[in-house]
C-alpha positions as a LaTeX table, in Angstrom:
\begin{tabular}{lrrr}
\hline
Residue & $x$ (\AA) & $y$ (\AA) & $z$ (\AA) \\
\hline
Met1 & $-37.35$ & 134.05 & 31.84 \\
Ala2 & $-37.11$ & 131.41 & 34.57 \\
Asp3 & $-34.38$ & 128.82 & 34.30 \\
Pro4 & $-36.06$ & 125.55 & 33.21 \\
Gly5 & $-33.65$ & 123.66 & 35.46 \\
Pro6 & $-31.17$ & 120.86 & 34.87 \\
Asp7 & $-33.81$ & 118.33 & 33.86 \\
Arg8 & $-35.04$ & 120.09 & 30.74 \\
Pro9 & $-35.58$ & 117.72 & 27.73 \\
Gln10 & $-32.53$ & 118.93 & 25.77 \\
Asp11 & $-30.25$ & 118.14 & 28.74 \\
Arg12 & $-31.73$ & 114.67 & 29.09 \\
Gly13 & $-31.36$ & 114.13 & 25.34 \\
Gly14 & $-27.72$ & 115.21 & 25.46 \\
Ala15 & $-27.00$ & 112.86 & 28.34 \\
Leu16 & $-28.63$ & 109.97 & 26.47 \\
Leu17 & $-26.57$ & 110.80 & 23.38 \\
Gln18 & $-23.40$ & 110.75 & 25.47 \\
Val19 & $-24.30$ & 107.31 & 26.87 \\
Leu20 & $-24.97$ & 105.98 & 23.37 \\
Arg21 & $-21.59$ & 107.26 & 22.18 \\
Arg22 & $-19.92$ & 105.36 & 25.00 \\
Ile23 & $-21.56$ & 102.00 & 24.27 \\
Arg24 & $-22.03$ & 101.87 & 20.49 \\
Pro25 & $-19.53$ & 99.76 & 18.54 \\
Asp26 & $-16.44$ & 101.59 & 17.30 \\
Ile27 & $-16.03$ & 101.04 & 13.52 \\
Thr28 & $-12.77$ & 103.00 & 13.21 \\
Pro29 & $-10.74$ & 99.95 & 12.06 \\
Leu30 & $-13.16$ & 99.37 & 9.17 \\
Arg31 & $-12.79$ & 102.99 & 8.05 \\
His32 & $-9.01$ & 103.06 & 8.16 \\
Ser33 & $-7.89$ & 99.75 & 6.63 \\
Ala34 & $-9.09$ & 98.16 & 3.39 \\
Asp35 & $-7.30$ & 94.92 & 4.27 \\
Tyr36 & $-9.08$ & 94.81 & 7.62 \\
Arg37 & $-12.39$ & 95.22 & 5.80 \\
Arg38 & $-11.56$ & 92.26 & 3.54 \\
Leu39 & $-10.48$ & 90.13 & 6.49 \\
Tyr40 & $-13.60$ & 91.11 & 8.41 \\
Ala41 & $-15.95$ & 90.29 & 5.51 \\
Gly42 & $-14.30$ & 86.94 & 4.82 \\
Gln43 & $-14.43$ & 85.92 & 8.46 \\
Gly44 & $-18.08$ & 86.88 & 8.76 \\
Ala45 & $-19.17$ & 84.87 & 5.71 \\
Ser46 & $-17.10$ & 81.83 & 6.62 \\
Leu47 & $-18.19$ & 81.76 & 10.25 \\
Ala48 & $-21.88$ & 82.11 & 9.39 \\
Gly49 & $-21.71$ & 78.93 & 7.33 \\
Ser50 & $-19.63$ & 77.11 & 9.92 \\
Met51 & $-22.27$ & 77.81 & 12.55 \\
Ile52 & $-24.88$ & 76.11 & 10.37 \\
Thr53 & $-22.73$ & 72.98 & 10.32 \\
Phe54 & $-22.14$ & 73.46 & 14.06 \\
Val55 & $-25.83$ & 72.56 & 14.48 \\
Ala56 & $-26.13$ & 70.08 & 11.60 \\
Leu57 & $-23.27$ & 67.78 & 12.67 \\
Pro58 & $-24.45$ & 66.95 & 16.21 \\
Tyr59 & $-28.05$ & 66.78 & 14.97 \\
Gln60 & $-27.12$ & 64.22 & 12.32 \\
Ala61 & $-24.98$ & 62.23 & 14.77 \\
Tyr62 & $-27.84$ & 62.08 & 17.28 \\
Gln63 & $-30.38$ & 61.16 & 14.59 \\
Leu64 & $-28.18$ & 58.30 & 13.36 \\
Thr65 & $-27.26$ & 56.94 & 16.80 \\
Gly66 & $-29.64$ & 58.34 & 19.44 \\
Ser67 & $-26.64$ & 58.75 & 21.77 \\
Ser68 & $-25.46$ & 61.93 & 23.52 \\
Leu69 & $-22.16$ & 60.18 & 24.17 \\
Val70 & $-21.58$ & 59.79 & 20.42 \\
Val71 & $-22.28$ & 63.51 & 20.01 \\
Ala72 & $-19.72$ & 64.23 & 22.75 \\
Leu73 & $-17.18$ & 61.89 & 21.13 \\
Leu74 & $-17.69$ & 63.66 & 17.80 \\
Ser75 & $-16.60$ & 66.90 & 19.44 \\
Phe76 & $-13.80$ & 65.17 & 21.36 \\
Ala77 & $-12.43$ & 63.62 & 18.14 \\
Glu78 & $-11.46$ & 67.13 & 17.01 \\
Leu79 & $-9.22$ & 67.69 & 20.02 \\
Val80 & $-5.90$ & 66.16 & 18.94 \\
Pro81 & $-5.98$ & 67.41 & 15.33 \\
Leu82 & $-7.03$ & 70.84 & 16.59 \\
Val83 & $-4.10$ & 71.01 & 19.00 \\
Leu84 & $-1.57$ & 69.81 & 16.45 \\
Ser85 & $-2.86$ & 72.01 & 13.64 \\
Ala86 & $-3.03$ & 75.07 & 15.92 \\
Leu87 & 0.61 & 74.56 & 16.92 \\
Ala88 & 1.59 & 74.09 & 13.28 \\
Gly89 & $-0.56$ & 77.04 & 12.23 \\
Gly90 & 1.07 & 79.25 & 14.85 \\
Leu91 & 4.56 & 78.34 & 13.66 \\
Leu92 & 3.61 & 78.89 & 10.01 \\
Ala93 & 1.90 & 82.21 & 10.80 \\
Asp94 & 5.28 & 83.52 & 12.01 \\
Ala95 & 7.27 & 82.00 & 9.14 \\
Ala96 & 5.03 & 82.11 & 6.04 \\
Asp97 & 2.73 & 84.49 & 4.19 \\
Arg98 & $-0.37$ & 84.81 & 6.37 \\
Arg99 & $-2.59$ & 85.47 & 3.35 \\
Val100 & $-1.61$ & 82.13 & 1.80 \\
Met101 & $-2.30$ & 80.31 & 5.07 \\
Ile102 & $-5.76$ & 81.86 & 5.36 \\
Leu103 & $-6.71$ & 80.98 & 1.77 \\
Ala104 & $-5.47$ & 77.39 & 1.97 \\
Ala105 & $-7.34$ & 76.69 & 5.18 \\
Glu106 & $-10.55$ & 78.24 & 3.83 \\
Gly107 & $-10.33$ & 75.88 & 0.85 \\
Ile108 & $-10.15$ & 72.92 & 3.26 \\
Gly109 & $-13.32$ & 74.14 & 4.96 \\
Ala110 & $-15.21$ & 74.42 & 1.68 \\
Gly111 & $-14.22$ & 70.87 & 0.69 \\
Ala112 & $-15.21$ & 69.46 & 4.08 \\
Ala113 & $-18.68$ & 71.00 & 3.90 \\
Ala114 & $-19.20$ & 69.59 & 0.40 \\
Val115 & $-18.29$ & 66.06 & 1.56 \\
Leu116 & $-20.74$ & 66.36 & 4.48 \\
Ala117 & $-23.49$ & 67.38 & 2.04 \\
Val118 & $-22.86$ & 64.33 & $-0.16$ \\
Asn119 & $-22.76$ & 62.05 & 2.89 \\
Ala120 & $-26.09$ & 63.43 & 4.13 \\
Thr121 & $-27.60$ & 62.78 & 0.69 \\
Leu122 & $-26.19$ & 59.36 & $-0.24$ \\
Trp123 & $-24.24$ & 57.51 & 2.45 \\
His124 & $-25.45$ & 58.48 & 5.95 \\
Gln125 & $-22.23$ & 57.20 & 7.54 \\
Val126 & $-21.43$ & 58.08 & 11.14 \\
Trp127 & $-17.73$ & 57.29 & 10.72 \\
Leu128 & $-17.51$ & 59.85 & 7.92 \\
Leu129 & $-18.81$ & 62.54 & 10.28 \\
Phe130 & $-15.80$ & 61.85 & 12.49 \\
Val131 & $-13.33$ & 61.90 & 9.58 \\
Val132 & $-14.63$ & 65.15 & 8.12 \\
Ser133 & $-14.82$ & 66.79 & 11.55 \\
Val134 & $-11.13$ & 66.01 & 12.05 \\
Ile135 & $-10.23$ & 67.49 & 8.65 \\
Ala136 & $-12.35$ & 70.62 & 9.18 \\
Ala137 & $-10.89$ & 71.12 & 12.67 \\
Ser138 & $-7.39$ & 70.85 & 11.22 \\
Gly139 & $-8.18$ & 73.51 & 8.63 \\
Phe140 & $-9.52$ & 75.82 & 11.31 \\
Gly141 & $-6.42$ & 75.24 & 13.44 \\
Leu142 & $-4.15$ & 76.15 & 10.54 \\
Gln143 & $-6.09$ & 79.30 & 9.67 \\
Arg144 & $-6.94$ & 80.97 & 12.96 \\
Pro145 & $-3.39$ & 81.86 & 14.16 \\
Ser146 & $-2.72$ & 83.68 & 10.88 \\
Val147 & $-6.00$ & 85.61 & 11.20 \\
Asp148 & $-5.32$ & 86.58 & 14.81 \\
Ala149 & $-1.70$ & 87.51 & 14.13 \\
Leu150 & $-2.74$ & 89.66 & 11.17 \\
Val151 & $-5.09$ & 92.00 & 13.03 \\
Pro152 & $-2.37$ & 93.95 & 14.93 \\
Gln153 & $-0.63$ & 94.51 & 11.56 \\
Leu154 & $-3.76$ & 96.12 & 10.12 \\
Val155 & $-4.86$ & 98.49 & 12.88 \\
Pro156 & $-3.01$ & 100.78 & 15.34 \\
Arg157 & $-2.65$ & 99.77 & 18.99 \\
Ser158 & $-5.27$ & 102.30 & 20.10 \\
Asp159 & $-7.87$ & 100.57 & 17.89 \\
Leu160 & $-7.20$ & 97.00 & 18.98 \\
Ser161 & $-10.13$ & 96.94 & 21.42 \\
Ala162 & $-12.41$ & 98.25 & 18.66 \\
Ala163 & $-11.12$ & 95.57 & 16.27 \\
Ala164 & $-11.71$ & 92.88 & 18.89 \\
Ala165 & $-15.24$ & 94.09 & 19.56 \\
Leu166 & $-15.97$ & 94.25 & 15.83 \\
Gly167 & $-14.68$ & 90.72 & 15.43 \\
Gly168 & $-16.93$ & 89.70 & 18.27 \\
Leu169 & $-19.86$ & 91.54 & 16.70 \\
Thr170 & $-19.69$ & 89.70 & 13.39 \\
Gly171 & $-18.81$ & 86.42 & 15.11 \\
Asn172 & $-21.70$ & 86.67 & 17.51 \\
Ala173 & $-24.11$ & 87.68 & 14.77 \\
Ala174 & $-23.01$ & 84.55 & 12.91 \\
Gln175 & $-23.42$ & 82.48 & 16.07 \\
Leu176 & $-26.94$ & 83.83 & 16.42 \\
Val177 & $-28.11$ & 83.66 & 12.81 \\
Gly178 & $-26.16$ & 80.52 & 11.83 \\
Pro179 & $-27.76$ & 78.09 & 14.31 \\
Leu180 & $-31.24$ & 79.55 & 13.74 \\
Leu181 & $-30.76$ & 79.22 & 9.99 \\
Gly182 & $-29.27$ & 75.76 & 10.47 \\
Gly183 & $-32.23$ & 74.54 & 12.48 \\
Thr184 & $-34.64$ & 76.04 & 9.95 \\
Leu185 & $-32.79$ & 74.55 & 6.97 \\
Ile186 & $-32.67$ & 71.10 & 8.56 \\
Ala187 & $-36.38$ & 71.21 & 9.41 \\
Thr188 & $-37.50$ & 72.51 & 5.99 \\
Ala189 & $-34.92$ & 71.66 & 3.32 \\
Gly190 & $-32.98$ & 68.84 & 5.01 \\
Leu191 & $-29.41$ & 68.25 & 6.15 \\
Pro192 & $-27.80$ & 68.35 & 2.67 \\
Ala193 & $-29.05$ & 71.90 & 2.12 \\
Ala194 & $-27.53$ & 73.03 & 5.41 \\
Tyr195 & $-24.13$ & 71.64 & 4.47 \\
Trp196 & $-24.26$ & 73.10 & 0.94 \\
Val197 & $-24.97$ & 76.56 & 2.37 \\
Asp198 & $-21.85$ & 76.18 & 4.52 \\
Ala199 & $-19.81$ & 75.28 & 1.44 \\
Gly200 & $-21.18$ & 78.35 & $-0.37$ \\
Thr201 & $-20.24$ & 80.73 & 2.44 \\
Ser202 & $-16.70$ & 79.30 & 2.40 \\
Val203 & $-16.48$ & 80.22 & $-1.28$ \\
Ile204 & $-17.58$ & 83.77 & $-0.42$ \\
Gly205 & $-14.86$ & 83.84 & 2.24 \\
Leu206 & $-12.28$ & 82.72 & $-0.31$ \\
Val207 & $-13.24$ & 85.60 & $-2.59$ \\
Ala208 & $-12.89$ & 88.15 & 0.23 \\
Phe209 & $-9.59$ & 86.74 & 1.49 \\
Ser210 & $-8.13$ & 86.65 & $-2.02$ \\
Gly211 & $-8.18$ & 90.47 & $-2.03$ \\
Leu212 & $-5.85$ & 90.70 & 1.00 \\
Ser213 & $-2.37$ & 92.10 & 0.55 \\
Ser214 & 0.58 & 89.76 & 0.99 \\
Phe215 & 1.84 & 89.53 & 4.58 \\
Pro216 & 5.16 & 87.67 & 4.66 \\
Ala217 & 6.96 & 86.46 & 7.76 \\
Ala218 & 7.61 & 88.89 & 10.61 \\
Pro219 & 11.08 & 90.52 & 10.73 \\
Gly220 & 13.66 & 88.14 & 12.17 \\
Ala221 & 11.29 & 85.16 & 12.01 \\
Asp222 & 12.86 & 81.70 & 12.28 \\
Arg223 & 11.94 & 78.68 & 10.21 \\
Pro224 & 9.19 & 76.51 & 11.76 \\
Ser225 & 10.81 & 74.24 & 14.35 \\
Phe226 & 10.32 & 72.68 & 17.75 \\
Arg227 & 12.83 & 75.20 & 19.08 \\
Gly228 & 10.59 & 78.05 & 17.89 \\
Leu229 & 7.60 & 76.42 & 19.55 \\
Ala230 & 9.57 & 76.02 & 22.78 \\
Glu231 & 10.43 & 79.73 & 22.66 \\
Gly232 & 6.73 & 80.57 & 22.54 \\
Leu233 & 6.01 & 78.26 & 25.48 \\
Arg234 & 8.82 & 79.82 & 27.53 \\
Tyr235 & 7.44 & 83.27 & 26.82 \\
Val236 & 3.98 & 82.24 & 28.03 \\
Arg237 & 5.42 & 80.75 & 31.22 \\
Ser238 & 7.24 & 84.02 & 31.89 \\
Arg239 & 4.03 & 86.06 & 31.63 \\
Gln240 & 1.51 & 85.24 & 34.36 \\
Glu241 & $-1.21$ & 87.41 & 32.85 \\
Ile242 & $-1.07$ & 85.57 & 29.50 \\
Leu243 & $-0.79$ & 82.11 & 31.08 \\
Gly244 & $-3.68$ & 82.92 & 33.40 \\
Ser245 & $-5.88$ & 84.07 & 30.53 \\
Tyr246 & $-5.28$ & 80.71 & 28.81 \\
Leu247 & $-5.86$ & 78.55 & 31.89 \\
Ile248 & $-8.98$ & 80.33 & 33.09 \\
Asp249 & $-10.64$ & 79.90 & 29.71 \\
Ile250 & $-9.74$ & 76.21 & 29.56 \\
Ala251 & $-11.28$ & 75.73 & 33.02 \\
Ala252 & $-14.44$ & 77.61 & 32.02 \\
Met253 & $-14.95$ & 75.50 & 28.91 \\
Phe254 & $-13.97$ & 72.19 & 30.51 \\
Phe255 & $-16.45$ & 72.47 & 33.35 \\
Gly256 & $-19.11$ & 74.62 & 31.72 \\
Ala257 & $-19.52$ & 73.52 & 28.07 \\
Pro258 & $-22.81$ & 71.57 & 27.96 \\
Tyr259 & $-23.23$ & 71.64 & 24.15 \\
Ala260 & $-23.12$ & 67.83 & 23.83 \\
Leu261 & $-26.31$ & 67.68 & 25.91 \\
Phe262 & $-28.26$ & 70.08 & 23.69 \\
Pro263 & $-29.64$ & 67.44 & 21.24 \\
Ala264 & $-31.02$ & 65.31 & 24.10 \\
Tyr265 & $-32.42$ & 68.42 & 25.80 \\
Ala266 & $-34.01$ & 69.66 & 22.57 \\
Ala267 & $-35.49$ & 66.25 & 21.71 \\
Arg268 & $-37.90$ & 66.72 & 24.65 \\
Leu269 & $-38.84$ & 70.26 & 23.68 \\
Gly270 & $-39.42$ & 70.41 & 19.92 \\
Gly271 & $-36.54$ & 68.81 & 18.01 \\
Ala272 & $-34.45$ & 70.70 & 15.45 \\
Ala273 & $-36.11$ & 74.09 & 15.97 \\
Ala274 & $-35.49$ & 73.96 & 19.74 \\
Leu275 & $-31.93$ & 72.79 & 19.11 \\
Gly276 & $-31.31$ & 75.80 & 16.90 \\
Leu277 & $-32.54$ & 78.09 & 19.67 \\
Leu278 & $-30.23$ & 76.51 & 22.24 \\
Tyr279 & $-27.18$ & 76.83 & 20.00 \\
Ala280 & $-28.15$ & 80.38 & 19.00 \\
Ala281 & $-28.81$ & 81.65 & 22.54 \\
Pro282 & $-25.16$ & 82.18 & 23.61 \\
Gly283 & $-24.56$ & 84.07 & 20.37 \\
Ala284 & $-27.53$ & 86.33 & 21.09 \\
Gly285 & $-26.15$ & 87.30 & 24.49 \\
Ala286 & $-22.68$ & 87.81 & 23.08 \\
Leu287 & $-24.09$ & 89.93 & 20.25 \\
Val288 & $-25.72$ & 92.31 & 22.74 \\
Ile289 & $-22.39$ & 92.77 & 24.50 \\
Ser290 & $-20.38$ & 93.29 & 21.30 \\
Ala291 & $-22.99$ & 95.69 & 19.89 \\
Thr292 & $-22.67$ & 97.84 & 23.02 \\
Ser293 & $-18.92$ & 97.45 & 23.39 \\
Gly294 & $-17.87$ & 101.09 & 23.52 \\
Trp295 & $-17.59$ & 100.86 & 27.31 \\
Thr296 & $-14.69$ & 98.40 & 27.00 \\
Arg297 & $-12.36$ & 101.30 & 26.12 \\
His298 & $-12.75$ & 102.56 & 29.67 \\
Val299 & $-11.83$ & 99.28 & 31.42 \\
His300 & $-8.10$ & 98.97 & 32.05 \\
Arg301 & $-7.79$ & 96.06 & 34.52 \\
His302 & $-8.23$ & 93.35 & 31.93 \\
Gly303 & $-7.21$ & 90.37 & 34.07 \\
Arg304 & $-9.81$ & 91.22 & 36.67 \\
Ala305 & $-12.47$ & 91.65 & 33.99 \\
Ile306 & $-11.62$ & 88.22 & 32.53 \\
Ala307 & $-11.87$ & 86.45 & 35.89 \\
Leu308 & $-15.18$ & 88.08 & 36.83 \\
Ala309 & $-16.65$ & 87.33 & 33.40 \\
Val310 & $-15.74$ & 83.64 & 33.76 \\
Cys311 & $-17.57$ & 83.62 & 37.11 \\
Gly312 & $-20.60$ & 85.07 & 35.32 \\
Trp313 & $-20.37$ & 82.31 & 32.72 \\
Gly314 & $-20.35$ & 79.62 & 35.41 \\
Leu315 & $-23.37$ & 81.07 & 37.22 \\
Ala316 & $-25.33$ & 81.35 & 33.95 \\
Ile317 & $-24.53$ & 77.74 & 32.98 \\
Ala318 & $-25.75$ & 76.58 & 36.40 \\
Ala319 & $-28.95$ & 78.58 & 35.84 \\
Phe320 & $-29.39$ & 76.83 & 32.47 \\
Gly321 & $-29.22$ & 73.48 & 34.25 \\
Leu322 & $-31.97$ & 74.59 & 36.65 \\
Ala323 & $-34.19$ & 76.17 & 33.95 \\
Pro324 & $-37.81$ & 74.92 & 34.14 \\
Gly325 & $-38.52$ & 75.33 & 30.40 \\
Leu326 & $-37.12$ & 76.15 & 26.98 \\
Trp327 & $-37.31$ & 79.95 & 27.18 \\
Trp328 & $-35.73$ & 80.05 & 30.64 \\
Ala329 & $-32.96$ & 77.87 & 29.24 \\
Val330 & $-32.51$ & 80.20 & 26.26 \\
Ala331 & $-32.30$ & 83.23 & 28.59 \\
Ala332 & $-29.67$ & 81.56 & 30.79 \\
Leu333 & $-27.58$ & 80.56 & 27.78 \\
Ala334 & $-27.82$ & 84.11 & 26.42 \\
Ala335 & $-26.46$ & 85.41 & 29.73 \\
Ala336 & $-23.65$ & 82.86 & 29.51 \\
Gly337 & $-22.81$ & 84.02 & 26.01 \\
Gly338 & $-22.69$ & 87.64 & 27.14 \\
Ala339 & $-20.28$ & 86.78 & 29.96 \\
Asp340 & $-18.11$ & 84.77 & 27.56 \\
Met341 & $-17.99$ & 87.70 & 25.15 \\
Ile342 & $-16.78$ & 90.04 & 27.90 \\
Ser343 & $-14.05$ & 87.56 & 28.79 \\
Gly344 & $-13.13$ & 87.20 & 25.12 \\
Val345 & $-12.84$ & 90.94 & 24.50 \\
Phe346 & $-10.40$ & 91.44 & 27.34 \\
Arg347 & $-8.42$ & 88.27 & 26.62 \\
Met348 & $-7.83$ & 89.37 & 23.04 \\
Thr349 & $-7.06$ & 92.91 & 24.17 \\
Leu350 & $-4.45$ & 91.69 & 26.60 \\
Trp351 & $-2.83$ & 89.42 & 23.99 \\
Asn352 & $-2.73$ & 91.97 & 21.16 \\
Gln353 & $-1.36$ & 94.74 & 23.35 \\
Thr354 & 1.42 & 92.74 & 24.97 \\
Ile355 & 2.69 & 89.99 & 22.63 \\
Pro356 & 5.59 & 90.99 & 20.32 \\
Ser357 & 5.13 & 90.57 & 16.57 \\
Arg358 & 7.84 & 87.91 & 16.21 \\
Leu359 & 5.87 & 85.58 & 18.56 \\
Arg360 & 2.35 & 86.57 & 17.62 \\
Gly361 & 1.60 & 83.59 & 15.37 \\
Arg362 & 2.94 & 81.01 & 17.82 \\
Leu363 & 1.08 & 82.50 & 20.74 \\
Ala364 & $-2.08$ & 82.84 & 18.65 \\
Gly365 & $-1.81$ & 79.09 & 18.12 \\
Leu366 & $-1.41$ & 78.50 & 21.86 \\
Glu367 & $-4.27$ & 80.86 & 22.60 \\
Met368 & $-6.45$ & 79.02 & 20.12 \\
Ile369 & $-5.66$ & 75.76 & 21.89 \\
Ser370 & $-6.73$ & 77.34 & 25.17 \\
Tyr371 & $-10.23$ & 78.18 & 23.98 \\
Thr372 & $-10.85$ & 75.33 & 21.54 \\
Thr373 & $-9.57$ & 72.33 & 23.50 \\
Gly374 & $-11.60$ & 73.24 & 26.57 \\
Glu375 & $-14.86$ & 72.86 & 24.67 \\
Pro376 & $-14.31$ & 69.33 & 23.26 \\
Leu377 & $-13.04$ & 68.22 & 26.67 \\
Gly378 & $-16.03$ & 69.92 & 28.28 \\
Asn379 & $-18.43$ & 68.20 & 25.91 \\
Leu380 & $-16.90$ & 64.86 & 26.79 \\
Glu381 & $-17.03$ & 65.69 & 30.50 \\
Ser382 & $-20.69$ & 66.73 & 30.33 \\
Gly383 & $-21.63$ & 63.70 & 28.22 \\
Leu384 & $-19.91$ & 61.33 & 30.64 \\
Ala385 & $-21.39$ & 63.12 & 33.67 \\
Ala386 & $-24.89$ & 62.84 & 32.23 \\
Ser387 & $-24.34$ & 59.16 & 31.39 \\
Val388 & $-22.99$ & 58.34 & 34.87 \\
Thr389 & $-25.55$ & 60.33 & 36.87 \\
Gly390 & $-28.46$ & 59.76 & 34.51 \\
Ser391 & $-29.33$ & 63.44 & 34.86 \\
Ile392 & $-28.67$ & 66.30 & 32.45 \\
Arg393 & $-29.48$ & 68.76 & 35.24 \\
Val394 & $-26.86$ & 67.41 & 37.64 \\
Ala395 & $-24.21$ & 67.36 & 34.90 \\
Val396 & $-24.85$ & 70.98 & 33.88 \\
Val397 & $-25.27$ & 72.56 & 37.33 \\
Ser398 & $-22.20$ & 70.88 & 38.80 \\
Gly399 & $-20.15$ & 72.03 & 35.81 \\
Gly400 & $-21.29$ & 75.64 & 36.18 \\
Leu401 & $-20.37$ & 75.71 & 39.87 \\
Ala402 & $-16.99$ & 74.14 & 39.10 \\
Cys403 & $-16.30$ & 77.11 & 36.77 \\
Leu404 & $-16.44$ & 79.44 & 39.78 \\
Ala405 & $-13.94$ & 77.32 & 41.66 \\
Gly406 & $-11.65$ & 77.14 & 38.62 \\
Ala407 & $-11.66$ & 80.93 & 38.19 \\
Ala408 & $-10.86$ & 81.47 & 41.87 \\
Ile409 & $-7.97$ & 78.98 & 41.79 \\
Val410 & $-6.37$ & 80.51 & 38.67 \\
Ala411 & $-6.70$ & 84.07 & 40.01 \\
Ala412 & $-5.14$ & 83.05 & 43.33 \\
Ala413 & $-2.31$ & 81.03 & 41.76 \\
Leu414 & $-1.42$ & 83.72 & 39.18 \\
Pro415 & $-1.93$ & 87.07 & 40.95 \\
Leu416 & $-0.25$ & 89.09 & 38.18 \\
Met417 & $-3.16$ & 88.24 & 35.93 \\
Trp418 & $-5.63$ & 89.63 & 38.48 \\
Arg419 & $-3.53$ & 92.77 & 38.93 \\
Tyr420 & $-2.79$ & 93.43 & 35.22 \\
Asp421 & $-3.46$ & 97.05 & 34.26 \\
Glu422 & $-2.91$ & 98.15 & 30.66 \\
Arg423 & $-2.14$ & 101.72 & 31.80 \\
Thr424 & 1.04 & 100.61 & 33.56 \\
His425 & 2.16 & 97.87 & 31.15 \\
Gln426 & 5.10 & 98.70 & 28.88 \\
Pro427 & 4.95 & 96.69 & 25.62 \\
Glu428 & 8.12 & 95.06 & 24.33 \\
Pro429 & 9.73 & 97.21 & 21.58 \\
Glu430 & 9.27 & 95.81 & 18.08 \\
Pro431 & 12.48 & 95.21 & 16.11 \\
Asp432 & 11.29 & 97.25 & 13.14 \\
Ala433 & 10.08 & 100.24 & 15.19 \\
Thr434 & 11.78 & 103.63 & 14.73 \\
Pro435 & 11.70 & 106.76 & 16.88 \\
Glu436 & 9.04 & 108.16 & 14.53 \\
Asp437 & 7.10 & 104.88 & 14.42 \\
Asp438 & 6.99 & 103.21 & 17.80 \\
Gly439 & 4.70 & 100.43 & 16.69 \\
Thr440 & 1.49 & 102.30 & 17.32 \\
Gln441 & 0.79 & 103.06 & 13.67 \\
Pro442 & $-1.09$ & 100.77 & 11.29 \\
Gly443 & 1.06 & 98.07 & 9.75 \\
Ala444 & 1.13 & 96.73 & 6.23 \\
Gly445 & $-2.17$ & 97.00 & 4.48 \\
Ala446 & $-3.51$ & 99.88 & 6.56 \\
Glu447 & $-4.74$ & 102.83 & 4.60 \\
Pro448 & $-4.83$ & 106.04 & 6.63 \\
Glu449 & $-7.63$ & 108.23 & 5.39 \\
Pro450 & $-8.66$ & 111.76 & 6.21 \\
Gly451 & $-11.69$ & 112.19 & 8.36 \\
Pro452 & $-12.67$ & 110.53 & 11.63 \\
Gly453 & $-10.19$ & 110.41 & 14.44 \\
Pro454 & $-10.44$ & 108.22 & 17.53 \\
Gly455 & $-13.61$ & 106.25 & 18.04 \\
Pro456 & $-16.61$ & 107.10 & 20.19 \\
Gly457 & $-15.79$ & 107.92 & 23.73 \\
Ala458 & $-12.08$ & 108.49 & 23.06 \\
Glu459 & $-12.25$ & 112.06 & 24.26 \\
Leu460 & $-13.42$ & 110.79 & 27.66 \\
Glu461 & $-10.60$ & 108.32 & 28.03 \\
Ala462 & $-7.89$ & 108.69 & 30.63 \\
Gly463 & $-4.75$ & 106.85 & 29.60 \\
Pro464 & $-4.00$ & 104.58 & 26.64 \\
Ala465 & $-6.82$ & 102.79 & 24.89 \\
Pro466 & $-7.44$ & 99.10 & 25.35 \\
Gly467 & $-7.42$ & 96.49 & 22.65 \\
Ala468 & $-9.86$ & 93.08 & 21.94 \\
Ala469 & $-12.84$ & 88.76 & 21.36 \\
Arg470 & $-13.85$ & 84.59 & 20.86 \\
Pro471 & $-15.78$ & 82.97 & 17.85 \\
\hline
\end{tabular}
């Protein structure tokens, strides 16, 4: 019988199957750790509700005032409390039980959403939006370092990239569904309903987080102090790749975060429904990346990937500013979200693979500042730019192009970030590691189970696996 040749259907099917194995999300961390499953479920529920309020707050502020600058100031008001609470949360994450920190902060979020619902029903006070935003931002700042510092305790080093991509997957799904649901709820059931749904998802998060094991302070942890914070800052300054990953993200968000302009943009194109689409679009692009994240295991030069992804973000934001209509704008924002997700995966991978456990909470707080302060500052910058120039387009396009310049400057000033390669990096030994356990095994709360080994594509990997993504 004649040889059917290399292009026979079964060969093509096998090649397609191999490609799918490389790109599909790796769920190994969910299979191997019950505590990671609880953390993952709680984060997903909580973030979905938060993204509803992410749309409802600026919408309500714009409806009450008709001012994009007020919307920008609402975001900017969160800056100082976010910075202070992230620093405090980082210190406490290294010195207190991380489970307790997560639960307490989630309770703050539930209370804040309930107050917003009552305000939307009875009082309609703009000043209260500012007060509650500050409180909610403080709760988030206290919680996030404990969440980030917990992940490397729950999964082995080889699964950190998978855990990061999974976190991005649920986060991006929430960023896609939350704004769409928020816009729909506002248009059909009203603002109070949107806020009450957020409060309800926080309660679901509390239930999931309450099942976590106790995770006390890391071995050798000091009491929270300014000296401990200074130690974390000195460590960051000594590590160009970590410092660069912080600075490049701040630059990207400062110059290229046009969210404060969305309500004014949407008011011309359909109101609340269009606003929901604009806020959901970056999440849609990021979701596509995180759902096809298997390829990230095969990228080892994380600093280079971060810098190039930030350039992609800047170009996509500039394209959004030039978009001739709503759907072009949505497509550009989706591309921006995809680029941001790529940057987030490799930033988290770099951090989780290189930062020692005793500093993980403090540096998680600093990392949180890097990606959360840039956005409020960027909203203020875009709001002021639009007010001064009288043009949303000029404000957005100039910001996107400035992102490219910022990425180039950081990469040139901190060359070790650009050259970072996880295959040649030697992590700092952990104080509790033994010859049999060199820190690569799951920490407290991990439950090794028989069955699946390394995730999809692991057999094709050359060298150690990477590790992990933004909300």
